[in-house]
C-alpha positions as CSV (number, residue, x, y, z in Angstrom):
1,T,124.6,21.7,91.9
2,Q,122.3,23.3,94.5
3,L,124.1,21.5,97.2
4,Q,127.5,22.7,95.9
5,L,126.3,26.2,95.6
6,S,125.1,26.2,99.2
7,W,128.5,24.9,100.3
8,I,130.3,27.6,98.3
9,E,128.1,30.3,99.8
10,R,128.9,29.1,103.3
11,Q,132.7,29.2,102.5
12,R,132.7,32.9,101.6
13,P,134.0,35.2,104.4
14,T,131.4,37.5,105.9
15,P,132.0,41.1,104.9
16,R,133.7,43.3,107.6
17,R,132.5,46.7,108.6
18,Q,133.8,49.3,106.3
19,A,135.1,52.6,107.6
20,G,132.3,55.1,107.9
21,A,129.5,52.5,107.5
22,M,126.3,54.0,108.7
23,C,124.8,50.8,110.2
24,D,126.3,47.6,111.4
25,S,123.9,45.4,113.3
26,Q,126.5,42.8,114.3
27,N,128.5,45.1,116.7
28,G,125.7,47.5,117.6
29,A,127.2,50.5,115.8
30,G,124.8,52.5,113.8
31,V,123.3,55.8,113.0
32,P,124.5,57.4,116.2
33,D,128.1,56.9,115.1
34,F,127.3,58.8,111.9
35,W,125.8,61.8,113.8
36,L,128.7,61.7,116.3
37,G,131.1,62.1,113.4
38,V,129.1,65.0,111.9
39,A,128.8,66.8,115.2
40,S,132.5,66.3,115.9
41,S,133.4,67.7,112.5
42,L,131.1,70.7,112.8
43,I,132.5,71.6,116.2
44,G,136.1,71.0,115.1
45,S,135.6,73.2,112.0
46,V,134.2,76.1,114.1
47,V,137.1,75.8,116.6
48,L,139.8,75.6,114.0
49,N,138.4,78.7,112.2
50,F,138.4,80.5,115.5
51,G,142.1,79.6,115.9
52,I,142.9,80.9,112.4
53,N,141.2,84.2,113.1
54,L,143.2,84.5,116.3
55,Q,146.4,84.0,114.3
56,R,145.3,86.7,111.9
57,F,144.5,89.0,114.7
58,A,148.0,88.5,116.1
59,H,149.4,89.4,112.7
60,L,147.4,92.6,112.5
61,K,148.3,93.6,116.0
62,L,152.0,93.0,115.3
63,E,151.7,95.1,112.1
64,K,150.6,98.1,114.1
65,L,153.5,98.0,116.5
66,P,156.6,100.1,115.8
67,F,159.4,98.1,114.1
68,E,161.6,98.2,117.2
69,R,158.9,96.5,119.4
70,R,158.0,93.8,116.9
71,V,158.7,90.2,117.6
72,H,158.5,87.2,115.3
73,Y,154.9,86.2,115.0
74,T,155.7,82.7,116.3
75,Q,156.7,84.3,119.6
76,H,153.5,86.3,120.1
77,P,151.3,84.7,122.7
78,I,148.0,85.4,120.8
79,W,149.4,83.7,117.7
80,I,150.6,80.7,119.8
81,G,147.1,80.4,121.4
82,G,145.5,80.6,118.0
83,F,147.8,77.8,116.7
84,I,147.0,75.5,119.6
85,I,143.2,76.2,119.1
86,F,143.7,75.4,115.4
87,L,145.3,72.1,116.3
88,V,142.5,71.1,118.7
89,G,140.0,71.9,116.0
90,N,141.8,69.6,113.5
91,L,141.5,66.8,116.1
92,G,137.8,67.3,116.0
93,D,137.8,66.9,112.2
94,A,140.0,63.7,112.5
95,V,137.5,62.2,115.0
96,G,134.7,63.1,112.6
97,L,136.4,61.3,109.8
98,S,136.8,58.2,111.9
99,F,133.0,57.9,112.3
100,T,131.6,59.4,109.1
101,P,132.5,59.0,105.4
102,Q,134.8,61.7,103.9
103,S,132.1,62.5,101.3
104,V,129.9,63.8,104.2
105,I,132.7,65.5,106.2
106,T,134.4,67.4,103.4
107,P,131.6,69.9,102.6
108,I,131.4,70.7,106.4
């Protein structure tokens, strides 16, 4: 039975690297990937919040204009810039999620 067990053990497939695994000695990935994901997520969160604040600033600025001079907020250059910055920040979060588990990224 020991011989059979050894043969069965060898037939099992080796586990593959799971998404967000902190260390995988077979392909050289490890802890630096984890910290790259954390840093990317932190930077992305700061950038996307800056974009949201720019959008808010555009809304406040448009509110102060006389009704005749107002344009739709999606046509205001500051709002468009804030939206683009918001999208870039979300890309940073997406990169962070590809390197680090969601349970770590979500609180950031």
